[in-house]
C-alpha positions as CSV (number, residue, x, y, z in Angstrom):
1,M,-130.2,197.9,79.3
2,A,-131.6,194.8,77.8
3,A,-134.0,192.7,79.8
4,P,-132.7,189.5,81.4
5,T,-133.5,186.3,79.6
6,T,-136.9,184.6,79.6
7,S,-135.4,181.5,78.0
8,R,-136.8,178.2,78.9
9,T,-135.0,176.8,81.9
10,D,-135.6,173.1,81.7
11,H,-133.1,170.4,81.2
12,V,-131.9,169.6,77.7
13,I,-131.5,165.9,77.1
14,G,-131.1,164.3,73.7
15,G,-132.2,167.5,71.9
16,E,-135.4,167.8,73.9
17,Y,-136.5,170.0,76.8
18,V,-137.3,167.9,79.9
19,A,-139.1,169.7,82.7
20,G,-138.1,167.4,85.5
21,A,-140.5,165.9,88.0
22,G,-138.9,167.0,91.2
23,E,-138.4,170.3,93.1
24,R,-137.3,173.5,91.5
25,I,-134.4,175.7,92.6
26,E,-135.1,179.4,92.9
27,V,-132.7,182.0,91.4
28,V,-132.4,185.2,93.4
29,D,-131.3,188.6,92.2
30,P,-128.6,189.5,94.7
31,A,-129.2,193.3,94.4
32,T,-132.9,193.1,95.1
33,E,-133.2,189.8,97.0
34,Q,-136.1,189.0,94.7
35,V,-136.7,185.6,93.0
36,I,-136.2,186.1,89.3
37,G,-136.5,182.5,88.0
38,S,-136.1,178.9,88.8
39,V,-134.6,175.7,87.4
40,P,-135.4,172.1,88.0
41,A,-133.5,170.2,90.7
42,G,-132.0,167.4,88.6
43,T,-131.9,163.8,89.7
44,V,-129.7,160.8,89.1
45,Q,-132.3,159.5,86.6
46,E,-131.9,162.7,84.5
47,V,-128.2,162.4,84.7
48,D,-128.4,158.9,83.4
49,A,-130.6,159.9,80.6
50,A,-128.3,162.8,79.6
51,V,-125.2,160.6,79.7
52,A,-126.9,157.9,77.6
53,A,-127.9,160.6,75.0
54,A,-124.3,161.8,74.9
55,R,-122.9,158.3,74.6
56,A,-125.3,157.5,71.8
57,A,-124.3,160.6,69.9
58,F,-120.6,160.3,70.4
59,D,-119.5,157.9,67.6
60,D,-121.2,159.9,64.9
61,W,-120.1,163.3,66.2
62,A,-116.5,162.2,66.6
63,A,-116.5,160.9,63.0
64,R,-117.7,164.2,61.6
65,P,-115.1,166.1,59.6
66,V,-113.1,168.6,61.6
67,E,-114.4,171.4,59.3
68,E,-118.0,170.5,60.3
69,R,-117.2,170.6,64.0
70,S,-115.3,173.9,63.6
71,A,-118.2,175.4,61.8
72,A,-120.6,174.4,64.5
73,V,-118.4,176.1,67.2
74,R,-118.1,179.2,65.0
75,R,-121.9,179.4,64.8
76,I,-122.1,179.1,68.6
77,S,-119.6,182.0,68.9
78,E,-121.7,184.1,66.5
79,G,-124.9,183.2,68.4
80,I,-123.4,184.4,71.6
81,A,-122.3,187.7,69.9
82,R,-125.9,188.3,68.6
83,R,-127.3,187.9,72.1
84,R,-124.6,189.9,73.9
85,D,-126.8,192.4,75.6
86,E,-129.4,189.9,76.8
87,I,-126.5,187.7,78.2
88,A,-125.0,190.7,80.0
89,A,-128.3,191.7,81.5
90,T,-128.9,188.1,82.6
91,V,-125.5,187.8,84.3
92,T,-126.1,191.1,86.1
93,A,-129.5,189.9,87.3
94,E,-128.5,186.4,88.4
95,M,-125.1,187.1,90.0
96,G,-124.8,190.8,90.4
97,S,-121.8,191.7,88.2
98,P,-122.1,195.3,87.1
99,I,-123.6,195.7,83.7
100,T,-120.6,197.4,82.1
101,F,-118.3,194.6,83.2
102,A,-120.9,192.0,82.3
103,T,-121.1,193.4,78.8
104,Q,-117.4,193.9,78.2
105,V,-116.2,190.6,79.9
106,H,-119.0,188.1,80.7
107,A,-120.8,188.4,77.4
108,S,-117.9,189.3,75.1
109,V,-114.9,187.2,76.1
110,P,-116.7,183.9,75.4
111,V,-117.2,185.1,71.8
112,A,-113.4,185.5,71.5
113,T,-112.5,182.2,73.2
114,S,-114.9,180.1,71.2
115,R,-113.9,181.8,67.9
116,G,-110.3,181.1,68.8
117,I,-111.0,177.4,69.0
118,A,-112.7,177.5,65.6
119,D,-109.7,179.4,64.2
120,L,-107.3,176.9,65.6
121,L,-109.0,174.1,63.8
122,D,-109.4,176.0,60.6
123,Q,-105.7,177.0,60.6
124,G,-104.7,173.3,60.4
125,Y,-104.4,171.9,63.9
126,E,-102.2,168.7,63.6
127,W,-104.3,165.7,64.6
128,S,-101.5,163.3,63.8
129,E,-97.7,163.3,63.5
130,E,-94.9,160.9,62.6
131,S,-92.5,159.9,65.4
132,G,-89.8,157.5,64.4
133,G,-91.7,154.5,62.9
134,S,-95.0,155.4,64.7
135,L,-98.0,157.4,63.8
136,I,-99.2,159.5,66.8
137,V,-102.9,160.4,66.6
138,R,-105.1,162.5,68.7
139,E,-108.7,161.4,69.2
140,P,-111.7,162.8,71.3
141,I,-111.8,161.4,74.8
142,G,-115.5,160.7,74.7
143,V,-118.4,161.9,76.9
144,V,-117.4,165.0,78.9
145,A,-119.2,166.2,82.1
146,A,-118.7,170.0,82.3
147,I,-119.4,171.4,85.8
148,T,-119.2,175.1,86.0
149,P,-119.3,177.9,88.6
150,W,-121.5,180.9,89.3
151,N,-118.9,183.7,89.1
152,Y,-118.5,183.6,85.3
153,P,-121.6,181.7,84.3
154,L,-121.1,181.8,80.6
155,H,-117.4,182.3,80.3
156,Q,-116.6,179.0,82.1
157,V,-119.3,177.1,80.2
158,V,-117.8,178.2,76.8
159,A,-114.3,177.5,78.1
160,K,-115.3,173.8,78.4
161,V,-118.0,173.2,75.9
162,A,-116.5,174.9,72.8
163,P,-113.1,172.9,72.9
164,A,-114.9,169.7,73.9
165,L,-117.2,169.9,70.9
166,A,-114.4,170.9,68.6
167,A,-112.4,167.9,69.7
168,G,-115.3,165.6,68.8
169,C,-116.6,165.0,72.3
170,T,-120.2,165.0,73.4
171,V,-121.1,167.0,76.5
172,V,-123.3,167.0,79.6
173,L,-123.3,170.4,81.2
174,K,-124.2,171.1,84.8
175,P,-124.2,174.9,85.4
176,S,-124.2,176.4,88.9
177,E,-127.6,176.3,90.5
178,V,-126.9,179.7,91.9
179,A,-126.6,181.4,88.5
180,P,-128.0,179.0,85.9
181,L,-130.1,181.4,83.7
182,T,-127.3,182.3,81.3
183,A,-126.8,178.6,80.6
184,A,-130.4,178.6,79.3
185,I,-129.5,181.2,76.7
186,F,-126.4,179.1,75.8
187,A,-128.6,176.0,75.3
188,E,-130.7,177.9,72.8
189,V,-127.6,179.2,71.0
190,V,-126.3,175.6,70.7
191,A,-129.7,174.4,69.4
192,E,-129.7,177.2,66.8
193,A,-126.2,176.1,65.8
194,G,-127.7,172.9,64.5
195,L,-125.8,170.2,66.5
196,P,-127.1,166.7,66.3
197,A,-129.4,165.6,69.2
198,G,-127.4,164.4,72.2
199,V,-124.1,166.1,71.3
200,F,-124.9,168.8,73.9
201,N,-127.0,168.1,77.0
202,L,-127.8,170.2,80.1
203,V,-128.9,169.0,83.5
204,H,-129.6,171.6,86.2
205,G,-129.2,170.8,89.9
206,T,-126.9,170.8,92.9
207,G,-123.4,169.5,93.2
208,P,-124.1,166.8,95.7
209,V,-126.7,165.3,93.5
210,V,-126.1,166.1,89.8
211,G,-122.4,166.9,90.1
212,E,-121.5,163.7,92.0
213,A,-123.6,161.6,89.7
214,L,-121.8,162.9,86.7
215,A,-118.3,162.5,88.3
216,A,-119.1,158.9,89.3
217,H,-120.8,157.8,86.1
218,R,-119.2,154.9,84.3
219,D,-120.1,156.3,80.9
220,V,-118.6,159.7,81.5
221,D,-115.0,159.7,80.2
222,M,-113.9,163.0,81.6
223,V,-114.9,165.6,84.1
224,S,-113.9,169.3,83.6
225,F,-114.7,171.2,86.8
226,T,-114.3,174.8,87.8
227,G,-115.0,175.8,91.4
228,S,-113.6,175.8,94.9
229,T,-110.6,173.7,95.9
230,R,-112.7,171.9,98.4
231,A,-115.3,170.9,95.8
232,G,-112.5,170.0,93.4
233,R,-111.1,167.5,95.8
234,R,-114.5,165.9,96.1
235,V,-114.9,165.6,92.4
236,S,-111.5,164.0,92.1
237,E,-112.4,161.5,94.9
238,V,-115.6,160.5,93.3
239,A,-114.2,160.3,89.7
240,A,-111.2,158.2,90.9
241,R,-113.6,155.2,91.3
242,T,-113.8,154.9,87.5
243,V,-110.3,156.2,86.7
244,K,-111.6,158.9,84.4
245,R,-109.7,162.0,83.5
246,V,-110.4,165.1,85.7
247,A,-109.4,168.6,84.8
248,L,-109.7,171.1,87.7
249,E,-109.6,174.9,87.7
250,L,-109.8,175.8,91.4
251,G,-109.1,178.6,93.9
252,G,-106.4,181.2,94.0
253,K,-104.6,183.7,96.2
254,S,-102.7,185.5,93.6
255,A,-99.8,187.9,94.3
256,N,-99.1,191.2,92.6
257,V,-95.3,191.7,93.1
258,V,-94.4,195.4,92.8
259,L,-90.6,195.7,92.4
260,D,-88.7,198.7,93.7
261,D,-88.1,200.1,90.2
262,A,-91.8,199.8,89.1
263,D,-94.1,202.7,88.1
264,L,-95.8,202.5,91.5
265,A,-98.9,204.5,90.4
266,K,-99.5,202.2,87.4
267,A,-98.8,199.1,89.5
268,V,-101.3,200.0,92.2
269,K,-103.9,201.1,89.8
270,L,-103.7,198.0,87.7
271,G,-103.3,195.9,90.8
272,A,-106.7,197.2,92.0
273,A,-108.1,196.5,88.6
274,G,-107.0,192.9,89.0
275,C,-108.5,192.5,92.4
276,F,-111.9,194.3,92.6
277,P,-113.8,193.7,89.3
278,N,-116.7,191.2,89.5
279,G,-116.8,192.1,93.2
280,G,-113.5,190.3,93.7
281,Q,-115.4,187.1,92.9
282,S,-112.7,185.9,90.5
283,C,-110.4,182.9,91.1
284,N,-107.5,184.8,89.6
285,A,-108.0,188.0,91.6
286,L,-104.8,189.8,92.6
287,S,-105.7,189.8,96.3
288,R,-102.2,190.1,97.7
289,M,-100.1,193.2,96.8
290,L,-96.5,192.9,97.7
291,V,-94.5,196.2,97.8
292,P,-91.1,197.3,99.0
293,E,-90.9,198.5,102.6
294,S,-89.5,201.8,101.4
295,R,-92.5,202.5,99.2
296,Y,-95.2,200.9,101.5
297,A,-96.8,204.1,102.8
298,E,-97.0,205.6,99.3
299,A,-98.5,202.4,97.9
300,V,-101.2,202.3,100.6
301,E,-102.1,205.9,99.8
302,L,-102.4,205.1,96.1
303,A,-104.5,202.0,96.8
304,V,-106.9,204.0,99.0
305,G,-107.3,206.5,96.2
306,A,-107.8,203.8,93.6
307,V,-110.4,202.0,95.6
308,A,-112.4,205.2,96.0
309,K,-113.2,204.9,92.3
310,Y,-114.8,201.5,92.8
311,T,-118.3,202.6,93.4
312,V,-120.7,200.1,95.0
313,G,-124.3,200.1,94.0
314,D,-127.0,199.0,91.7
315,P,-125.3,196.6,89.2
316,A,-127.7,197.7,86.5
317,D,-126.3,201.3,86.6
318,E,-123.5,201.7,84.1
319,T,-121.4,203.7,86.5
320,T,-121.4,201.0,89.2
321,R,-118.1,199.2,89.5
322,I,-118.9,196.8,92.4
323,G,-122.2,195.1,92.6
324,P,-123.5,192.8,95.3
325,M,-122.0,189.4,96.3
326,V,-123.8,186.6,94.6
327,S,-125.7,185.5,97.7
328,D,-126.2,186.2,101.4
329,V,-124.0,183.3,102.2
330,Q,-121.2,184.7,100.1
331,R,-121.6,188.2,101.6
332,D,-121.5,186.8,105.1
333,R,-118.4,184.8,104.3
334,V,-116.6,187.9,103.0
335,V,-117.6,190.0,106.0
336,D,-116.4,187.2,108.3
337,Y,-113.0,187.3,106.6
338,I,-112.8,191.1,107.1
339,R,-113.6,190.8,110.7
340,Q,-111.0,188.0,111.1
341,G,-108.4,190.2,109.5
342,I,-109.1,192.9,112.1
343,A,-109.1,190.4,114.9
344,E,-105.7,189.1,113.8
345,G,-104.2,192.5,113.9
346,A,-104.4,193.9,110.4
347,S,-105.6,197.5,109.9
348,V,-108.4,198.6,107.6
349,A,-107.1,201.5,105.4
350,V,-110.5,201.8,103.6
351,G,-113.7,199.8,103.7
352,G,-114.5,197.4,106.6
353,P,-117.2,194.9,107.6
354,D,-120.2,197.3,107.8
355,A,-122.6,197.4,104.9
356,P,-122.2,200.3,102.4
357,E,-124.3,203.3,103.4
358,G,-127.7,203.4,101.8
359,L,-127.6,199.8,100.6
360,D,-129.9,198.1,103.1
361,T,-131.3,195.6,100.5
362,G,-129.0,193.4,98.6
363,Y,-125.8,191.5,99.4
364,F,-123.3,194.3,99.3
365,V,-119.8,194.5,100.8
366,R,-117.6,197.6,100.9
367,P,-114.3,197.3,99.0
368,T,-111.7,196.9,101.6
369,V,-107.9,197.4,101.8
370,F,-105.9,195.9,104.6
371,T,-102.5,197.1,105.8
372,G,-100.2,195.7,108.4
373,V,-100.8,192.2,107.0
374,T,-98.3,189.5,107.6
375,P,-97.9,186.4,105.4
376,D,-99.2,184.1,108.2
377,M,-102.6,185.9,108.6
378,T,-105.7,184.2,107.4
379,I,-106.6,187.0,105.0
380,A,-103.2,186.6,103.4
381,R,-103.5,182.8,103.0
382,E,-107.2,181.9,102.3
383,E,-109.2,182.7,99.2
384,I,-111.8,185.4,100.3
385,F,-113.6,185.7,97.0
386,G,-114.7,189.2,97.6
387,P,-113.5,192.8,97.2
388,V,-110.7,192.6,99.7
389,L,-107.0,193.5,99.1
390,S,-104.1,192.8,101.5
391,I,-101.0,194.9,101.1
392,L,-97.8,193.3,102.4
393,P,-94.3,194.8,102.7
394,Y,-91.1,193.0,101.7
395,R,-87.4,193.7,102.3
396,D,-85.8,192.5,99.1
397,E,-86.7,190.7,95.8
398,E,-85.9,187.3,97.2
399,E,-88.3,187.8,100.1
400,A,-91.0,189.1,97.7
401,I,-90.7,185.9,95.6
402,A,-90.8,183.7,98.7
403,I,-93.9,185.4,100.0
404,A,-95.6,185.2,96.6
405,N,-94.8,181.4,96.4
406,D,-95.7,180.7,100.1
407,S,-99.3,179.7,99.2
408,E,-101.2,176.4,98.7
409,Y,-102.5,178.1,95.5
410,G,-100.8,178.9,92.2
411,L,-103.3,180.2,89.7
412,S,-102.3,183.7,88.6
413,G,-100.1,186.6,89.5
414,A,-98.6,189.9,88.3
415,V,-95.2,191.6,88.4
416,F,-94.4,195.2,87.9
417,G,-90.9,196.6,87.3
418,S,-88.3,197.1,84.6
419,D,-89.0,194.7,81.8
420,E,-86.0,192.4,82.3
421,R,-86.3,192.2,86.1
422,A,-90.1,191.7,86.0
423,L,-89.8,188.9,83.5
424,A,-87.1,187.2,85.6
425,V,-89.3,187.3,88.6
426,A,-92.4,186.1,86.6
427,R,-90.4,183.0,85.6
428,R,-89.8,182.2,89.3
429,L,-93.5,182.5,90.4
430,R,-95.1,179.1,90.9
431,T,-98.3,179.9,89.2
432,G,-100.1,179.1,86.0
433,Q,-100.3,182.6,84.5
434,V,-98.4,185.9,85.2
435,A,-99.0,189.3,83.8
436,V,-95.9,191.5,83.4
437,N,-96.4,195.3,83.6
438,G,-100.1,194.9,82.9
439,G,-99.7,192.5,80.0
440,A,-102.8,192.4,77.7
441,V,-105.4,189.6,78.2
442,D,-104.9,186.9,75.6
443,P,-108.1,184.8,75.2
444,N,-106.1,182.0,73.6
445,A,-103.4,181.8,76.2
446,P,-103.5,178.7,78.5
447,F,-105.1,179.2,81.9
448,G,-104.9,176.9,84.8
449,G,-103.1,176.3,88.1
450,Y,-100.2,174.9,90.0
451,K,-100.6,173.2,93.4
452,Q,-104.1,173.3,94.8
453,S,-105.3,175.7,92.1
454,G,-105.9,172.6,90.0
455,N,-104.6,170.8,87.0
456,G,-105.1,171.0,83.3
457,R,-105.4,174.1,81.1
458,E,-108.2,176.0,79.4
459,F,-108.3,178.1,76.1
460,G,-106.4,177.8,72.9
461,R,-104.5,174.8,71.8
462,H,-103.8,173.6,75.4
463,G,-107.5,173.8,76.1
464,L,-108.4,171.8,73.1
465,E,-105.9,169.1,74.0
466,E,-107.4,168.5,77.4
467,F,-110.3,166.8,75.6
468,L,-108.1,164.5,73.4
469,E,-106.6,161.1,73.9
470,V,-103.2,160.2,72.4
471,K,-102.8,157.0,70.5
472,A,-99.6,155.5,69.1
473,I,-99.9,153.4,66.0
474,L,-96.8,151.3,65.6
475,R,-95.8,150.4,62.0
């Protein structure tokens, strides 16, 4: 396995590294509990400097030919690909995702999504169109603040920065202070891609300081935020003072609806694969499995068997499938949810609140499957963000749809059954993305939520258009 990055971890403002004069934030390896790096705790003054640099660079960058912006994004995609192994090792070290998943997903999917944006531009994206007697044009929105989470520390950065740059916007990135090291690699990749100074800036720090300063800033035209629903509400409140655009990708409590004519073994196996990877620390995790009452016992047995294959351990080991939670705070939060599920009357089919045997160091949690779960239980309603699956029975298809939609969230979902029935049910789920019978991942398909899972979309054409204004020229 490649070594984690030793990239410089200072701010990047106007094309220059800025060390910062304040405190530094330590980065902890969640498997060893050892400090592996640090980043500066950014201040309002550094935010002001980064926004000013982005504002100064905007007019020139927005005026560059589309082909030039597309080529820059493609160079970024190629730079990420060249450093795949280093990126994967860094993700594993800073947030605990198993190295195999980190290589195949964390370090590889951003290559595809950024390349997809470049391809979209090169294939002739329509920047203007005639409508009656008017010319409708699409223009970059301006300076974008990109605020990204720790669970996919490169994937979410690229999901925002690549389309924003392609659109002609300039960017100030605030990565998560919990897992910021991958962003340092990305900053080097961007520099190597040869963007003009100020087009991309990076300010490390906390949400309450750097995040709020960006959201409130008068010279920031848009905030693109991924994180918890609670934090997303706060970003919206702060940003509303300057009436800027806000795109939010927030929490989820996604349902996997298994119909009575489904291939049950396939549905349970792929349902587990949609819940437990990345330690369950995915906003689109399929954390609720809905199965017919008549097949409930069989589904539970299959789920227990599937979970047995999700080995917990050293995330640097290629055979490990579940690493540690990202922090002690996150581990304690997940364990508290497991205990609450038990207290409310659910039964543990496998797993539980106790630490995995032999893993006394590190923030590990046992993958857990709950049975006897009712839709009103906390574990069926709140986002746990850990390796916890609730299996709920239903009487008929209408009840299954009602349970799936009875959530404040609407980010993702899945349906298994005969193709025509499964598609019909998928159309009725109030959620932004649904996989039917294990549908393949499409890196260019729009991703985003209904309800309190957020607003706006990422990836592909829809992701690009989040960063564009629409102007009507009347003639």
